[in-house]
DRENBATOR-364902 format. One record per residue: z, y, x of N, C-alpha, C in turn. Coordinates in steps of 0.02 Angstrom, whole numbers, padded with zeros to 5 digits, always signed. Each point is the difference from the previous one (the first is absolute). Last residue first. Layout:
N
ZYXZYXZYX
...
//
This chain:
276
+01769-00395+00135+00017-00070-00015-00040-00029-00055
+00004+00229+00090-00046-00044+00035+00014-00074-00016
+00043+00252-00112+00029-00067+00000-00050-00048+00031
+00042+00278+00028-00048-00054-00013+00035-00068+00006
+00090+00254-00068+00012-00056+00046-00048-00056-00018
-00010+00279-00041-00008-00067-00028+00013-00052+00055
-00006+00242+00025+00066-00029-00013-00004-00072-00024
-00192+00140+00040+00030-00018+00064+00069-00032-00008
-00118+00085-00190-00034-00059+00027+00031-00023+00066
+00081+00200-00104+00015-00059-00041-00031-00063+00030
-00049+00205+00106+00071-00015+00005+00018-00064-00038
-00219+00087-00018+00012-00029+00066+00072-00021+00008
-00058+00117-00196-00027-00068+00000+00011-00035+00067
+00066+00227-00019+00041-00044-00042-00025-00072+00002
-00127+00165+00110+00064-00011+00034+00044-00048-00038
-00203+00073-00098-00012-00046+00055+00065-00017+00037
+00011+00162-00171-00018-00066-00029-00009-00051+00056
+00035+00226+00061+00061-00030-00027-00013-00070-00027
-00184+00126+00076+00043-00018+00056+00063-00034-00024
-00149+00090-00160-00028-00060+00032+00045-00024+00056
+00117+00135-00197-00051+00012+00051-00024-00065+00029
+00181+00025-00162-00046+00053-00022-00052+00017+00053
+00193-00199-00108-00032+00027+00060-00058+00046-00019
+00141-00134-00151+00038+00057+00026-00033+00032+00061
-00092-00197-00114+00005+00057-00047+00033+00061+00030
-00052-00234+00087-00026+00060+00030+00007+00063-00043
+00067-00229-00061+00030+00012+00066-00018+00069+00027
-00097-00085-00200+00068+00023-00012+00035+00016+00066
-00218-00091+00011-00001+00066-00033+00071+00028-00008
-00037-00224+00080-00005+00052+00051+00001+00070-00031
+00104-00245-00080-00043+00055-00022+00001+00057+00052
+00036-00276+00026+00036+00063+00005-00047+00059-00013
-00046-00246+00023+00026+00018-00065+00035+00067-00003
-00101-00096+00203-00050-00008-00054+00026+00020-00069
+00058+00041+00260+00036+00015-00063-00047-00008-00060
-00076-00051+00223+00073-00010+00009+00039+00010-00065
-00239+00032+00006+00013-00067+00027+00075-00014+00001
-00076+00213-00065-00017-00049-00052+00012-00072+00023
+00031+00178+00156+00050+00005-00054-00013-00054-00052
-00155+00030+00176+00061-00035+00023+00052-00001-00056
-00194+00121-00043-00017-00071+00005+00062-00040+00022
+00020+00232-00002-00002-00027-00069-00017-00074+00001
-00005+00118+00205+00068-00007-00024+00002-00030-00070
-00210+00051+00097+00032-00055+00035+00071-00012-00025
-00121+00185-00086-00032-00064-00020+00036-00059+00032
+00070+00216+00065+00019-00015-00069-00029-00067-00022
-00064+00088+00210+00070-00025+00001+00021-00022-00070
-00207+00105+00019-00003-00067+00029+00070-00032+00003
-00015+00222-00072-00030-00044-00050-00003-00072+00026
+00071+00170+00146+00053-00017-00049-00027-00046-00054
-00150+00087+00160+00044-00051+00031+00055-00021-00047
-00143+00173-00074-00037-00062+00009+00044-00055+00029
+00134+00180-00134-00051+00006+00051-00036-00067+00007
+00119+00085-00228+00006-00046+00057-00055+00015+00049
+00128+00119-00229-00050+00006+00053+00017-00047+00057
+00060-00035-00272+00024+00029+00063-00057+00003+00051
-00041-00079-00224+00060+00042-00011+00022+00037+00063
-00183-00156-00001-00016+00055-00046+00057+00049-00006
+00027-00197+00126-00045+00045+00035-00022+00059-00043
+00136-00172-00094+00038+00038+00050-00045+00050+00037
-00101-00146-00157+00049+00043-00034+00037+00044+00050
-00148-00166+00080-00036+00057-00029+00048+00049-00034
+00094-00198+00081-00025+00039+00056-00037+00062-00025
+00082-00167-00151+00051+00049+00021-00025+00043+00058
-00125-00188-00087-00006+00062-00040+00047+00054+00024
-00089-00185+00175+00044+00000-00059-00004+00069-00035
-00210-00084+00142+00063+00035+00009+00042-00007-00063
-00183-00186+00076+00009+00060-00040+00068+00032+00014
-00082-00213+00090-00004+00061+00041+00008+00065-00039
-00001-00221-00102+00055+00002+00049+00001+00065+00038
-00177-00045-00150+00062+00015-00036+00058+00007+00049
-00206-00067+00090-00005+00069-00026+00065+00021-00035
-00023-00223+00070+00013+00044+00056-00003+00074-00021
-00056-00166-00158+00071-00004+00015+00019+00048+00057
-00228-00025-00051+00035+00035-00055+00075+00001+00013
-00133-00125+00148-00011+00072+00009+00037+00040-00053
-00002-00234-00019+00042+00021+00057-00006+00075+00011
-00140-00092-00162+00070-00005-00022+00047+00023+00055
-00228-00015+00050+00013+00056-00045+00072+00000-00024
-00074-00182+00132+00004+00062+00039+00016+00060-00044
-00043-00209-00100+00065-00001+00034+00011+00065+00039
-00209-00026-00099+00051+00007-00052+00070+00001+00031
-00184-00040+00144+00000+00069-00025+00054+00011-00052
-00038-00220+00082+00032+00043+00051+00006+00071-00026
-00119-00147-00133+00071-00018-00002+00039+00042+00050
-00236+00022-00003+00032+00032-00057+00075-00016-00005
-00177-00077+00161+00047+00052+00020+00041+00027-00057
-00179-00159-00024+00054-00033+00036+00054+00049+00023
-00199+00076-00107+00042-00035-00049+00059-00035+00034
-00169+00111+00131+00048+00045-00033+00046-00035-00049
-00192-00085+00142+00069-00018+00014+00052+00044-00036
-00245+00025-00003+00012-00070-00020+00073-00021+00010
-00079+00217+00071+00001-00006-00073+00018-00070-00023
-00033+00047+00233+00063+00027-00026+00005-00012-00075
-00198-00071+00102+00055-00033+00035+00068+00024-00025
-00202+00106-00075+00014-00065-00033+00058-00036+00032
-00080+00204+00099+00030+00012-00067+00022-00065-00032
-00123-00018+00197+00068+00024+00014+00037+00014-00065
-00225-00057-00017+00039-00058+00021+00072+00020+00014
-00154+00171-00050+00014-00040-00059+00042-00061+00017
-00077+00138+00175+00051+00035-00039+00020-00041-00061
-00093-00143+00202-00024+00056-00039+00058+00033-00037
-00020-00158+00239+00032+00015-00064-00031+00060-00034
-00045-00098+00224-00047-00015-00054+00029+00016-00069
+00121+00024+00209-00056+00047+00000-00049-00012-00058
+00189-00144+00052+00019+00061-00037-00058+00048-00006
-00042-00270+00030+00016+00062+00036+00019+00057-00047
+00012-00277-00002-00024+00054-00043+00023+00067+00028
+00054-00202+00113-00066-00017-00026-00030+00055-00045
+00221+00011+00103-00046-00017+00054-00071-00016-00024
+00136+00154-00163+00026-00051+00046-00054-00016+00052
+00082+00184-00224-00047-00023+00052+00035-00051+00045
+00107+00098-00192-00068+00024-00013-00051-00027+00050
+00267-00034-00118-00045-00019+00054-00072+00018-00018
+00222+00130-00085-00048-00050-00023-00048-00015+00057
+00269+00110-00028-00066-00002+00030-00042-00057-00029
+00244+00167-00030-00041-00056-00024-00069+00005+00032
+00272+00106+00020-00069-00001+00026-00034-00063-00026
+00234+00175-00054-00035-00065-00001-00071+00008+00026
+00265+00128-00045-00064+00002+00036-00031-00070-00001
+00224+00069-00077-00047+00038-00040-00069+00004+00033
+00197-00102+00097-00008-00034-00065-00053+00033-00043
+00072+00093+00212-00050-00054+00006-00011-00038-00066
+00080+00259-00008+00025-00061+00030-00052-00055-00003
-00067+00264+00020+00029-00045-00049+00024-00064+00035
-00086+00182+00131+00015+00035-00063+00034-00043-00052
-00082-00070+00218+00044+00055+00016+00023+00037-00063
-00161-00175-00004+00068-00028+00009+00050+00053+00021
-00238+00043-00025+00038+00002-00063+00070-00028+00008
-00154+00007+00190+00006+00067-00031+00048-00001-00059
-00057-00203+00111+00040+00042+00045+00013+00068-00032
-00144-00150-00111+00070-00021-00004+00044+00045+00042
-00234+00037+00009+00026+00013-00068+00074-00016-00003
-00110-00058+00195+00011+00072-00003+00025+00021-00069
-00059-00226+00031+00058+00016+00042+00016+00074-00003
-00194-00087-00117+00065-00017-00030+00059+00022+00043
-00254+00023+00047+00040+00052-00033+00073-00018-00013
-00201-00131+00086+00003+00060+00041+00046+00054-00029
-00016-00294-00001-00030+00058-00031+00006+00060+00047
+00036-00297-00027+00000+00062+00039-00038+00055-00037
+00142-00264-00021-00052+00046-00023+00001+00061+00045
+00077-00252+00084+00022+00058-00038-00060+00037-00027
+00013-00179+00173+00034-00027-00059+00029+00057-00044
-00230-00012+00167+00070+00021-00003+00031-00028-00064
-00243+00022+00098+00040-00059+00019+00074+00020+00006
-00189+00148-00044+00026-00031-00060+00043-00062+00015
-00097+00236+00116+00028-00064+00021+00034-00032-00060
-00101+00219+00002-00049-00054-00012+00026-00068+00023
+00080+00274-00083+00016-00059+00039-00049-00057-00018
+00005+00289-00006-00016-00063-00035+00009-00060+00045
+00152+00201+00068-00072-00006-00011-00014-00066-00037
+00221+00064+00049-00029+00066+00002-00075-00001-00016
+00183-00184-00101-00036+00019+00061-00026+00071-00005
+00198-00175-00117-00040+00060-00008-00030+00020+00067
+00096-00240-00123-00002+00041+00060-00047+00059-00012
+00155-00192-00158-00057+00045+00009+00007+00037+00067
+00094-00235-00160+00013+00053+00048-00065+00039+00012
+00069-00134-00234-00033-00006+00065+00023+00057+00044
+00034-00141-00265+00022+00047+00051-00041-00010+00065
-00057-00046-00279+00012-00029+00067+00019+00055+00049
+00056+00010-00262-00056+00019+00043+00017-00025+00070
+00133+00012-00227-00041-00057+00019-00063+00021+00036
+00261+00093-00035-00069+00025-00004-00045-00055+00027
+00249+00000-00006-00036-00027-00058-00067+00033-00012
+00159+00145+00153+00006-00071-00018-00042-00017-00061
-00056+00196+00185+00030-00010-00066+00005-00075-00014
+00001+00108+00246-00043-00039-00045+00036-00009-00067
+00004+00186+00223+00037-00040-00049-00049-00036-00045
-00072+00070+00254+00008+00025-00069+00041-00048-00042
-00014+00048+00265+00007-00057-00044+00012+00024-00072
-00115+00090+00257+00040+00013-00060+00001-00063-00043
-00049+00054+00281-00010-00036-00063+00046+00025-00055
-00130+00050+00265+00056+00015-00046-00015-00029-00069
-00147+00001+00199+00035-00062-00019+00061+00013-00045
-00180+00153+00095+00071+00006+00020+00039-00064-00010
-00237+00014-00056+00008+00033+00066+00072-00001+00024
-00065-00092-00218-00029-00038+00056+00015+00032+00068
+00156+00004-00222-00051+00044+00029-00026-00033+00064
+00109-00123-00225+00006+00015+00072-00056+00048+00021
+00137-00102-00231-00056+00042+00022+00012+00019+00073
+00083-00190-00212+00012+00032+00065-00062+00038+00020
+00011-00106-00212+00072-00004+00016+00017+00025+00070
-00201+00021-00215+00014+00003+00072+00075+00002+00015
-00169-00107-00192+00057+00046+00000+00026+00000+00071
-00258-00069-00095+00061-00016+00036+00050+00058-00006
-00252-00119-00110+00049+00055+00002+00063-00022+00036
-00276-00081+00006+00069-00019-00012+00046+00060+00012
-00243-00004+00037+00022+00016-00068+00072-00018-00015
-00129-00135+00187-00019+00068-00019+00022+00012-00073
+00139-00190+00121-00069+00015-00020-00011+00074-00013
+00184-00081+00181-00015-00023-00068-00071+00022-00017
+00092+00044+00214+00054-00044-00022-00010-00027-00071
-00127+00158+00156-00027-00067-00014+00054-00047-00025
-00060+00290+00011+00043-00057+00014-00031-00066-00020
+00001+00297-00042-00034-00057+00030+00048-00057+00012
+00010+00194-00201+00021-00017+00068-00040-00059+00025
+00029+00208-00217-00029-00060+00029+00024-00009+00072
+00158+00125-00183-00068+00007+00026-00026-00066+00027
+00238+00158-00086-00042-00058-00016-00070+00012+00026
+00274+00096-00001-00064+00004+00035-00039-00063-00017
+00217+00135-00124-00042-00059+00011-00062+00018+00040
+00266+00085-00096-00058+00018+00041-00039-00062+00019
+00180+00095-00202-00017-00058+00040-00065+00016+00036
+00180+00196-00081-00059-00041-00014-00002-00063+00043
+00156+00196-00002+00022-00059-00036-00058-00047-00017
-00030+00207+00122+00062-00027+00028+00023-00064-00034
-00194+00129-00076-00011-00036+00063+00062-00034+00027
-00071+00133-00209+00049-00055+00001-00004-00040+00065
-00146+00188-00047+00067+00024-00016+00054-00054+00005
-00238+00020+00140+00030-00037-00055+00071+00024-00013
-00136+00090+00183-00031+00014-00066+00037-00032-00058
+00061-00030+00235+00008+00070-00019-00024+00013-00070
-00033-00214+00089+00072+00012-00006+00014+00072-00022
-00220-00061+00054+00020-00026-00066+00074+00011-00012
-00085+00059+00210-00028+00044-00051+00020-00023-00070
+00059-00134+00187+00040+00062-00002-00025+00047-00054
-00124-00195+00038+00066-00017-00028+00043+00062-00006
-00207+00023+00108-00008-00010-00072+00066-00016-00035
-00004+00017+00237-00011+00065-00032-00006-00006-00075
+00018-00198+00126+00062+00039+00005-00006+00066-00036
-00192-00133+00017+00049-00033-00043+00066+00039-00001
-00173+00069+00147-00015+00016-00070+00052-00030-00048
+00017-00055+00227+00013+00072-00009-00012+00021-00072
-00051-00224+00062+00072+00014-00004+00016+00074-00009
-00233-00115-00095+00035+00011+00063+00071+00023-00009
-00202+00047-00184+00012-00057+00045+00039+00020+00062
+00021+00120-00251-00049-00007+00054+00023-00055+00047
+00110+00075-00212+00020+00029+00064-00057+00005+00050
+00053+00004-00271-00051-00032+00041+00006+00031+00070
+00192-00024-00204-00036+00040+00049-00051-00043+00035
+00161+00002-00246-00040-00034+00051-00033+00051+00046
+00195-00059-00218-00031+00050+00042-00037-00036+00056
+00130-00055-00256-00039-00023+00058-00033+00060+00034
+00138+00027-00190+00030-00063+00024-00035-00026+00062
-00039+00200-00153+00026+00008+00068+00039-00061+00024
-00133+00049-00208+00072-00016-00004+00035+00009+00067
-00235+00034-00014+00033+00049-00044+00075-00012-00004
-00122-00079+00226-00015-00008-00072+00044+00046-00041
-00109+00029+00261+00059-00021-00038-00019-00008-00073
-00102+00047+00280-00010-00014-00071+00068-00016-00033
-00123+00120+00239+00059-00027-00032-00013-00005-00075
-00137+00035+00259-00003+00000-00074+00061-00035-00030
-00009+00130+00238+00003-00069-00026-00002+00003-00077
-00033+00201+00110-00012-00043+00057-00002-00073-00021
-00069+00175-00186+00059-00010+00042-00017-00049+00056
-00148+00071-00186-00001+00039+00061+00061-00007+00044
+00020-00036-00267-00055-00013+00045+00007+00041+00064
+00196-00101-00172-00037+00060+00020-00055-00020+00049
+00119-00163-00136+00045+00057-00005-00037+00064+00016
-00108-00226-00108+00007+00035+00063+00044+00062-00010
+00032-00222-00155-00048+00055+00009+00015+00036+00066
+00050-00261-00131+00019+00058+00041-00056+00052+00002
+00054-00234-00114-00027+00061-00031+00023+00063+00037
+00032-00244+00049+00057+00041-00020-00019+00070-00022
-00168-00159+00068+00047-00040-00039+00058+00043-00027
-00164+00098+00149-00026-00016-00067+00052-00035-00043
+00053+00045+00225-00009+00064-00035-00022-00013-00072
+00010-00183+00141+00068+00022-00016-00004+00065-00039
-00201-00086+00085+00024-00043-00055+00071+00019-00022
-00101+00117+00186-00032+00013-00064+00027-00042-00057
+00056-00001+00247+00044+00035-00048-00028+00001-00071
-00118-00092+00190+00062-00039-00008+00042+00029-00056
-00197+00116+00059-00017-00063-00033+00061-00046-00009
+00032+00206+00120-00009+00009-00072-00022-00065-00035
+00150-00007+00227-00069+00013-00022-00005+00007-00075
+00217-00033+00114-00043+00031+00051-00067+00024-00028
+00248-00011-00123-00060-00042+00008-00048+00035+00047
+00261+00001-00125-00035+00028+00058-00057-00047+00018
+00174+00054-00227-00048-00043+00034-00033+00037+00058
+00234+00008-00163-00044+00041+00043-00045-00046+00041
+00155-00011-00243-00029-00037+00056-00046+00048+00038
+00224+00020-00186-00061+00026+00031-00022-00045+00058
+00171+00033-00246-00012-00032+00065-00068+00021+00026
+00081+00088-00200-00010-00071-00012-00009-00038+00066
+00109+00248-00112-00026-00034+00059-00004-00075-00012
-00021+00200-00189+00047-00049+00028-00032-00036+00059
//
């Protein structure tokens, strides 16, 4: 039974390690361009993308291809970021992501009633050292968002960042253990988001399931690829317009895919929409 799915996109293994451990993930396969992990229940999938926008985009795409529930999953980019808007170790839920070079901006959806501070984020091509900004900055989030927003709606995408460096504490001095601790110390604050995300993902999975009648008709009659797509769209419209009308009984006299599609189109086109 599908219990909802979270897809984590993380740049560095030290950032990912606490998530991998907490949700008991294992490596899918060794030797791949981007290491991908998942747990036995398949409620959590994770890719270690590598640093930078090209890697973030590629890693996100790789995880999308690997995860069976990618279309209905909640997608999360989490990692460290620079900034002087708060203390080292503080966690932020990102409400805007701007690419430094193009100035293009995305505005992620923010789950209500999540008690995590919000902040804006700028994604740079290279490590940024100007801490005199009223935002956080990283090297991956914008490319992650740009890639996955083509596949899922904004309600299913989130970015979280933990402040790792500022004007007094350099990023260059960070150890792997310190990076691990920065993420690990904040996982408990993400649990409420994760639970809400799993519920939303589970609902989306159910919503996207094909009605049983689609499999029945495809087993009984031969539908070409384009006819299958037409059938799915027509059945969705049918259930919206005729929620109490039995489609099986309507189609008993039809003996071919073409006849079934023609009949459904005819009936649906005859419907007068009440705009009042």
